[in-house]
C-alpha positions in Angstrom: 48.7 -45.5 -19.5 50.4 -42.6 -17.5 53.3 -42.5 -20.0 50.8 -41.9 -22.8 49.1 -38.9 -21.0 49.2 -35.6 -22.7 49.9 -32.3 -21.0 46.1 -31.6 -20.8 45.4 -35.0 -19.2 48.1 -34.4 -16.5 46.6 -31.0 -15.8 43.1 -32.4 -15.5 44.3 -35.1 -13.1 46.0 -32.5 -10.9 42.9 -30.4 -10.8 40.8 -33.5 -9.9 43.3 -34.3 -7.1 43.2 -30.8 -5.8 39.3 -30.8 -5.8 39.2 -34.1 -4.0 41.7 -32.8 -1.4 39.6 -29.6 -0.9 36.3 -31.6 -0.5 37.8 -34.2 1.9 39.4 -31.5 4.0 36.1 -29.6 4.4 34.1 -32.6 5.5 33.7 -34.3 8.9 34.3 -38.0 9.6 30.7 -39.1 9.0 30.5 -37.2 5.6 33.9 -38.6 4.6 32.7 -42.2 4.9 30.0 -41.4 2.4 32.4 -40.3 -0.4 35.4 -42.5 0.6 34.8 -44.9 -2.3 34.3 -42.1 -5.0 37.1 -41.9 -7.6 36.6 -38.4 -8.9 35.7 -35.0 -7.5 32.5 -34.9 -9.7 31.3 -38.2 -8.2 32.0 -36.9 -4.7 30.1 -33.7 -5.3 27.1 -35.5 -6.8 27.0 -37.9 -3.9 26.9 -35.1 -1.4 24.3 -33.2 -3.4 21.9 -36.1 -3.5 22.5 -36.9 0.2 21.7 -33.4 1.4 19.3 -32.0 -1.2 17.7 -35.3 -2.2 16.4 -36.4 -5.6 14.1 -34.3 -7.7 11.1 -36.0 -6.2 12.3 -35.3 -2.7 13.0 -31.6 -3.7 9.5 -31.3 -5.2 7.9 -32.7 -2.0 9.9 -30.4 0.3 9.1 -27.4 -1.9 5.4 -28.2 -1.8 5.4 -28.6 1.9 7.3 -25.4 2.5 5.0 -23.5 0.1 2.0 -24.7 2.0 3.6 -23.7 5.3 4.4 -20.3 3.8 0.8 -19.8 2.7 -0.5 -20.7 6.1 2.1 -18.7 8.0 0.5 -16.7 10.9 1.8 -15.1 14.1 1.4 -17.3 17.1 -0.3 -16.2 20.3 2.2 -14.4 22.7 4.9 -14.8 20.1 7.6 -12.1 19.9 8.6 -10.4 16.6 12.1 -11.8 16.8 10.8 -15.4 17.0 8.3 -14.8 14.2 11.2 -13.4 12.1 13.3 -16.5 12.7 10.4 -18.8 11.5 9.6 -16.7 8.5 13.3 -16.4 7.4 13.8 -20.1 7.8 10.9 -20.9 5.5 11.9 -18.4 2.7 15.6 -19.4 2.8 14.7 -23.1 2.3 12.3 -22.2 -0.5 15.1 -20.2 -2.2 17.5 -23.1 -1.9 14.9 -25.3 -3.6 14.4 -22.9 -6.4 11.1 -21.3 -5.2 11.7 -17.5 -5.2 9.0 -14.9 -4.4 9.3 -11.1 -5.0 10.1 -8.9 -2.1 6.7 -7.2 -2.2 5.0 -10.5 -1.5 7.2 -11.1 1.6 6.2 -7.6 2.9 2.5 -8.2 2.4 2.7 -11.7 3.9 4.3 -10.4 7.1 1.8 -7.6 7.4 -1.1 -9.9 6.9 0.0 -12.6 9.3 0.1 -10.2 12.3 -2.5 -10.4 15.1 -5.4 -7.9 15.7 -3.5 -5.7 18.1 -0.9 -4.9 15.4 -3.5 -3.6 12.9 -2.9 0.2 13.8 0.8 -0.3 13.2 0.2 -2.2 9.9 -2.1 0.6 8.6 0.5 3.2 9.5 3.3 1.3 7.7 1.1 0.7 4.6 0.1 4.3 4.3 3.5 5.9 5.0 5.9 3.6 3.1 6.1 2.3 -0.4 5.9 -1.5 0.1 7.4 -2.3 -3.3 10.7 -0.7 -2.4 10.8 -1.8 1.3 12.9 -4.7 2.5 12.3 -7.2 5.3 15.0 -5.9 7.7 13.6 -2.4 8.1 10.1 -3.8 8.4 11.0 -6.2 11.3 13.0 -3.4 12.9 9.9 -1.1 13.0 7.8 -4.0 14.3 10.3 -4.7 17.1 10.3 -1.0 18.0 6.5 -1.0 18.3 6.6 -4.2 20.3 9.0 -2.6 22.9 6.6 0.3 23.2 3.6 -2.0 23.7 5.6 -3.9 26.4 6.4 -0.6 28.2 2.7 0.4 28.1 1.6 -3.0 29.4 4.1 -2.9 32.3 2.9 0.6 33.2 -0.8 -0.5 33.1 0.0 -3.6 35.3 1.9 -1.4 37.8 -1.1 1.0 38.0 -3.6 -1.8 38.3 -1.6 -3.5 41.2 -1.2 -0.1 42.9 -5.0 0.5 42.6 -5.8 -3.0 44.0 -3.3 -2.4 46.8 -4.9 0.9 47.7 -8.4 -0.7 47.7 -7.1 -3.5 49.9 -5.4 -1.1 52.3 -8.5 1.0 52.5 -10.6 -2.0 53.4 -8.1 -3.1 56.0 -8.1 0.3 57.6 -11.9 0.5 57.7 -12.1 -3.0 59.2 -9.3 -2.7 61.7 -9.9 0.9 63.1 -11.9 0.7 66.3 -15.0 2.9 66.7 -16.6 4.2 69.8 -20.2 3.2 70.4 -20.9 6.2 72.5 -19.8 9.1 70.3 -19.5 7.0 67.1 -15.9 8.4 66.5 -13.0 6.1 65.4 -9.7 5.8 67.3 -10.9 4.7 70.7 -13.3 2.4 72.6 -16.4 3.1 74.6 -14.6 2.7 77.9 -12.0 5.3 76.9 -14.6 7.8 75.7 -14.6 11.1 77.7 -18.4 11.5 77.2 -19.0 8.0 78.6 -16.7 8.7 81.6 -18.5 11.9 82.4 -21.9 10.2 82.3 -20.6 7.4 84.6 -19.3 9.9 87.1 -22.6 11.8 87.2 -24.5 8.5 87.7 -22.2 7.4 90.5 -22.5 10.7 92.3 -26.3 10.5 92.1 -26.4 7.0 93.4 -24.1 8.0 96.3 -26.3 10.9 97.3 -29.4 8.8 97.2 -27.8 6.1 99.4 -26.6 8.8 101.9 -30.0 10.4 102.2 -31.9 7.2 102.8 -31.6 4.7 105.5 -31.8 1.3 104.1 -31.5 -2.2 105.5 -29.3 -5.0 104.3 -32.1 -6.7 102.5 -32.8 -3.5 100.5 -29.1 -3.2 99.8 -29.1 -6.7 98.3 -32.1 -5.8 96.2 -30.4 -2.6 95.0 -27.3 -4.7 94.1 -29.5 -7.0 92.1 -31.2 -4.2 90.4 -28.0 -2.5 89.5 -26.6 -5.8 88.1 -29.7 -6.1 86.0 -29.4 -2.6 84.8 -25.7 -3.2 84.0 -26.6 -6.3 82.0 -29.3 -4.3 80.1 -26.7 -1.7 79.3 -24.3 -4.3 78.1 -26.9 -6.0 76.0 -27.9 -2.7 74.5 -24.2 -2.0 73.7 -23.8 -5.4 72.1 -27.0 -4.8 70.0 -25.7 -1.4 68.8 -22.3 -2.9 68.1 -23.8 -5.7 66.0 -26.0 -3.2 64.1 -23.1 -0.8 63.4 -20.7 -3.7 62.4 -23.4 -4.7 59.8 -23.5 -1.2 58.6 -19.7 -1.1 58.3 -19.7 -4.3 56.3 -22.3 -3.1 53.9 -20.5 0.2 53.5 -17.2 -1.5 52.9 -18.8 -3.8 50.3 -20.3 -0.8 48.5 -17.0 1.1 48.6 -14.9 -1.8 47.1 -15.9 -2.5 43.5 -13.5 -4.8 41.5 -14.3 -6.0 38.0 -14.1 -9.6 36.9 -11.2 -8.9 34.6 -9.1 -7.5 37.4 -9.8 -10.5 39.5 -8.9 -12.8 36.6 -5.6 -10.9 36.1 -4.8 -11.1 39.8 -5.7 -14.8 39.8 -3.4 -15.4 36.8 -0.5 -13.6 38.4 -1.0 -15.6 41.6 -1.2 -18.9 39.6 2.0 -18.1 37.7 3.8 -17.2 41.0 2.5 -20.5 42.6 3.7 -22.5 39.6 7.2 -20.9 39.8 7.3 -21.5 43.5 6.3 -25.2 43.0 9.1 -25.6 40.5 11.5 -24.1 43.0 10.2 -26.3 45.8 10.6 -29.4 43.6 14.2 -28.4 42.7 15.0 -27.8 46.4 13.5 -31.2 47.3 15.7 -32.9 44.7 18.8 -31.0 46.1 17.9 -31.9 49.6 17.4 -35.6 48.7 20.8 -35.6 46.9 22.5 -34.0 49.9 20.9 -36.5 52.2 22.1 -39.4 50.0 25.6 -37.9 50.1 25.4 -37.6 53.9 24.5 -41.2 54.1 27.4 -42.2 51.9 29.8 -40.2 54.0 28.5 -41.7 57.2 28.9 -45.2 55.7 32.4 -44.3 54.7 33.1 -43.0 58.2 31.8 -46.1 59.7 34.0 -48.2 57.4 37.0 -46.1 58.3 36.5 -46.3 62.1 38.1 -49.9 62.4 41.0 -48.8 60.3 41.5 -45.8 62.5 41.5 -48.0 65.6 44.1 -50.3 64.0 46.3 -47.4 63.1 45.9 -46.0 66.7 46.9 -49.4 68.2 49.9 -49.5 65.8 50.9 -46.1 66.9 50.7 -47.1 70.5 52.9 -50.2 69.9 55.3 -48.1 68.0 55.5 -45.6 70.8 56.2 -48.4 73.3 59.0 -49.6 71.0 60.4 -46.1 70.7 60.4 -45.8 74.5 62.2 -49.1 74.9 64.8 -48.0 72.3 65.3 -44.7 74.1 65.9 -46.5 77.4 68.3 -48.9 75.7 70.1 -46.0 74.1 70.3 -44.2 77.4 71.8 -47.3 79.0 74.4 -47.7 76.3 75.2 -43.9 76.5 75.8 -44.1 80.2 78.0 -47.2 79.7 80.0 -45.4 77.1 80.6 -42.4 79.4 81.7 -44.7 82.2 84.1 -46.5 79.8 85.5 -43.1 78.6 86.2 -42.2 82.2 88.0 -45.5 82.9 90.1 -45.2 79.7 91.0 -41.6 80.6 92.3 -42.6 84.1 94.4 -45.4 82.5 96.0 -43.0 80.0 96.9 -40.7 82.9 98.6 -43.6 84.7 100.5 -44.6 81.6 101.6 -41.1 81.0 102.9 -40.8 84.5 104.6 -44.1 84.2 106.4 -43.0 81.0 107.7 -39.9 82.8 108.9 -42.0 85.7 106.2 -40.9 88.1 104.3 -43.6 90.1 101.5 -43.2 92.4 
């Protein structure tokens, strides 16, 4: 038994107890329940190893799965270099923990092969300028992230220029459609009634008509006929003006259509931007609706609580009124007793004066 242990046995037992204490101190409550029945540190370690790493069959299956995932590893669409680095590092770290180790050159070649088509110029530049056998993963991902930032900057610049170009086209179209044009002199900026040339022509025609009327003696019937004829001529002028207006508006539409040329890709990009903005706004609207509904529910709760408190408030007010009446009664009673005390003090003062005079031999 313990009395028969040698010095080495005692030392081994102490080491075992220290190892058990270290393992139990490093574990959480759930992990501790798994090894609470173990009697030695070796048994505790083996239990934890099998629990987390699995048996040999489980390790083999996980290693095959991760190897297949490593072989089919590709960069996803619209994925950043940082996210791709996280996925790739996760796979190779798990493979290394399961005993599957690849040389560093294979990692470099795998990363360069898994990139999309837009990265091919950068891949060619890295392959020609660097020795891939001596290169590590960290500098490679650093160069790829640098190139990604440059691509993002160029794309933002192109989008800004494209939007500016579309805005200028739209503004030009609006100006061409909104600017008034005279149908007399065909100049923009004023209407036909404001045109100086048209005003001069009208003044000349009015003077001519006035001189003709002054030189001739006409009867009322002829004047009525003249009025009818002038109204017909005015209607003809108006009709002609409308015809020219319609003709020139068609010419402006055709010219504006010929001036504005937008490609399908630009329209598709604009539609995608508008769709994204509408999707974001729809999310905001839904969140605001939820907030509004929550606030309305809180208002209803507060109104119900207020309705429930109104009877209590009435009771408290009635109690306060009764208490005020009692206080007034007490004040009146106290005033009555105070006046009685004052009268009593006056009477007692007069009696003392009489007694004092009597003691001195003075009588009233």
